N, C-alpha and C positions, 0 to 999 in steps of 0.2 A: 475284484475290489481295488487292487493296485491301479488299474486302468482308470477307474473313477477318480481316485486321488490325483493321478497324473493329469487327467483332464481338468479337474478343479483347479489345480495349481497353474496349468497353462492358461485357463480363462482368467484366472486372477492376475497373472503376469500381463497377459495382453490387455486387460482392462486398465491396468496401471500405466502401460505403455501409451495407450490411446489417450489417457488423460494428459500425460506429458507431451505427446505429439501435438496436442491442441495448442500449446504455447507457441506464439509466433516468435520469430527472431528478435522483433522489437521488444516484446514482453520479456523474453529471457535476458536481453541486454540490459533493460531497465532494472529488472530484479538484481542481476549481477552487479551492476553499477552501484545501486543503493547498498547492497550488502558489503561490497568492498569499501565503499566510502565510509559506511557506518563503523565497520570493524577497524578500519584504518584511521579513524577519528578525523576524517577529511570533511570538515563542516562546510568548506567552501563548495565542494562538489555536492554535498547533501542539499545545500540551499539552492544550488543551480537547478535542482530537479523541480523546484517550485515554479508554477506559472503565476507571475506576479502582476501582469498587466491589469490595471484597474483595481487592484487589490485594496481592500479596506486596510488602512494603516495598522490598526490594532489587531485585526486578523492575521496580517502578515507577520507581525511580531510573534504572535501565538504559533503560527505554523512553522516559523524559523526555530522556535523553541522546541516544538514537538518533533521536528525531524532531527535535530541535533542533540537532544537530551539523551544522555547516557552513551554518546558516541564514543567508541573505543571499546565497547563490550562485544561480547560474543553473541551473535544471533542464533537462537536454537532452531527456528524455522522462519521462512519467509516465502510468501506466495502471493500471486495475483488471483483473486477470485471474482467470479461474477457477482453482480449486484442482484439483491433480492427484488421482487416486484415493489416492496415497501420503500426500499432504498432508492430505487429508480424514480418513484413518485416523489420522494422527499427531495432529491437533488434537483428535480426540475422546478420546484416551487421556490418561493420567497421564504427565507428564514429570518428569525430575529438574530441579529449579530451583536457585536460588542457595543456597549452603550445603548442598547435597545434599537439601534439602527437596522433597517431592513437590508438584507444581503441576499445575494444569489450566486450560484456558481457561474463563472465566466465561460466555462466550457462545460459540455455535457459529459459527466463522468461515465465510463463504461465498465470500469473494474474498481476493485478495492485492494489496496496493498495491505496485507495482514502480516505483521512482524511480531514474533514472539521472542523475548529476551529472558534467558534464565540467568539468575544471579545467586551467588552464595558468598558469605563471609562468616566471620567469627560468630555472629549473632544468628545465623541460619541461612536458609536458602528460599528462593521463591522464583516466580515467573510473573511477567507482565506481557500482555498482548495489546498492541495498538494497531489501529487501522486508519488509512487515509484513502480518499477517493482519488482515482487516476483517470486522466482523460487523454486524448490524443490531440496534438497541435502540430500541423505540418508534418505528419508521419512520425513524430516523436512523442513518447509517453511523458507526461508531466503530472505534478500534483497541483491541481488548481486551487488557488487561494480565493475565498469568497470576496466579491466585490460588492459595492454599494448597489442596491436594486434601483432601477429607474422606473 
């Protein structure tokens, strides 16, 4: 019976390690950079992670706000996750953007950055999770900001 428990434990550990081993050095560096900048309230670095080329001006302002809002707080969890089939389809198409203008992603997202922030104060505690699409440009991971569709 103890052997079964030991084997179950070993399989669980090896499964967890194989999930972690799937992270590329670029993915790990991106997540670490985001977390360090966020927790350090380094808004300049957070904004540098945005891919701004051709960005819709209103979308760019929204994305800047999204990546810097709450900066200085403690991140409870952060990870890059694969896109679902529905998300892949959505990001390849044209979306309605700010002011009703049509937008599309300037780069093809391959992952999604999921960030969970826990907070507590005298009125209570809570958590919020946000996510942003992540794409690769010239070997570097970035958060693409929607651009006007052509």
